Structures are given as C-alpha cells and as structure tokens.
C-alpha positions in Angstrom: 10.7 10.0 -10.8 11.6 7.9 -13.9 9.6 5.0 -15.1 8.6 3.7 -11.6 5.0 3.7 -10.8 3.8 6.3 -8.2 4.3 4.9 -4.8 3.3 7.7 -2.5 2.1 6.4 0.8 -1.6 7.1 0.3 -1.7 5.5 -3.2 -0.5 2.0 -2.5 -2.6 -0.9 -3.8 0.2 -3.5 -3.4 3.3 -3.7 -1.3 5.9 -1.6 -3.0 9.1 0.2 -2.1 9.3 3.9 -1.4 12.5 5.7 -2.2 14.2 8.3 0.0 13.4 10.9 -2.7 9.7 10.0 -2.5 9.8 10.3 1.3 11.4 13.7 1.0 8.8 14.8 -1.5 5.9 13.6 0.7 7.3 15.4 3.8 7.8 18.6 1.7 4.2 18.3 0.4 2.7 17.7 3.9 4.7 20.4 5.7 5.2 23.1 3.0 9.0 23.0 3.7 11.3 23.2 0.7 12.5 19.9 -0.6 16.1 21.0 -0.3 15.6 21.7 3.4 13.7 18.5 4.0 16.5 16.6 2.2 19.2 18.2 4.3 17.2 17.3 7.5 16.7 13.7 6.5 20.4 13.3 5.5 21.4 14.9 8.8 19.1 12.4 10.7 20.6 9.4 9.0 24.2 10.7 9.6 23.5 11.2 13.3 22.0 7.7 13.5 25.0 6.1 11.7 27.6 8.1 13.6 26.0 7.4 17.0 25.7 3.7 16.3 29.3 3.6 15.0 30.3 5.0 18.4 28.4 2.1 20.1 25.3 4.1 21.0 21.7 3.0 20.4 19.0 5.4 19.2 15.5 5.3 20.8 12.7 7.2 19.2 9.5 7.0 21.3 6.5 5.8 19.4 8.7 4.7 16.4 11.4 2.3 17.4 15.0 1.7 18.3 18.1 1.6 16.2 20.4 -0.9 18.1 23.7 -2.6 17.7 23.1 -6.4 17.9 26.0 -8.6 19.0 26.8 -11.6 16.9 28.8 -14.4 18.6 32.0 -15.9 17.2 31.2 -18.9 15.0 32.7 -21.3 12.5 31.3 -21.1 9.0 32.1 -23.2 5.9 33.3 -22.1 2.5 31.4 -24.7 0.4 33.3 -24.1 -2.8 36.7 -24.7 -1.2 35.4 -27.1 1.5 37.2 -25.1 4.3 36.2 -23.8 7.6 36.3 -20.0 8.3 36.1 -18.5 11.8 33.9 -15.4 11.9 34.8 -13.3 14.9 32.3 -11.7 17.3 30.9 -8.6 15.7 28.0 -6.1 15.8 25.4 -5.4 13.2 22.9 -2.5 13.1 19.3 -3.5 13.6 15.9 -1.7 13.9 13.3 -2.8 16.4 9.9 -1.1 15.9 7.9 0.2 18.9 4.7 -1.5 20.0 2.8 1.6 18.7 4.5 1.2 15.3 3.8 -2.6 15.2 0.1 -2.0 16.2 -0.3 0.6 13.4 0.9 -1.9 10.8 -1.1 -4.8 12.2 -4.3 -2.7 12.2 -3.7 -1.3 8.7 -6.7 -1.9 6.5 -4.5 -1.9 3.4 -2.1 -4.5 4.9 -5.0 -6.7 6.0 -6.6 -6.4 2.5 -3.2 -7.4 0.9 -2.9 -10.3 3.2 -6.3 -11.6 2.3 -5.8 -11.0 -1.5 
C-alpha cells in the first residue's frame, strides 16, 4: 500500500482517509471472498449508482443513506479576474444523504468523540 500509514477501520487514532483498495481488502478479510471478486462487486455497485443517477434516478439504501440528484437553480456568478458576469444554468449535482442510523452511529462513536475532545 505504498508509504501511507495503515488506515484500516479498526486502527484509526486520528481522522484519516481510506482508499477504495483498503475498503476492498477489509471486505475480503472479513468475508473470506477473493479480493478480485470483491473489487468487481464494488466497481459494479459504483457503476450502477452512477448510471442510475445519470438517468435521473435516486438510490435508497436502508440503514445507510440515499444517493440523490440535487437541483441547483440558475444563478448569476462573477468572473473576478475579468470582472464579468456569468450565467450558470439550472443543473443537478450528485449528493449523499446519510440515514438516521448512519448519523447515529457516527455521533455515538467513541473514537470520534475522543478525537473531538482531543
């Protein structure tokens, strides 16, 4: 995994990032499924989410959260360097809204609370 420090989920002492490869390795370790199969499944999941959202569908995963398309209204912005106005048309952006269960797990995490108090 290169020169990055180990960031597996159970070894965090500070807030760090976890790569997709590390998530795949953790799932493979916990399930006994080959890394290649886990990788193919994770990639397929992300593809389904992206393709569904590109078609205008939202994804709801009970107990985890929702992947939704958020509408951004048309607005006037400024290009400061050229001192000109730019009209940004109405558009959609992908967003993730965690479930109440997910939020509760994070709020009640002893590690997160310890980091907040450090």
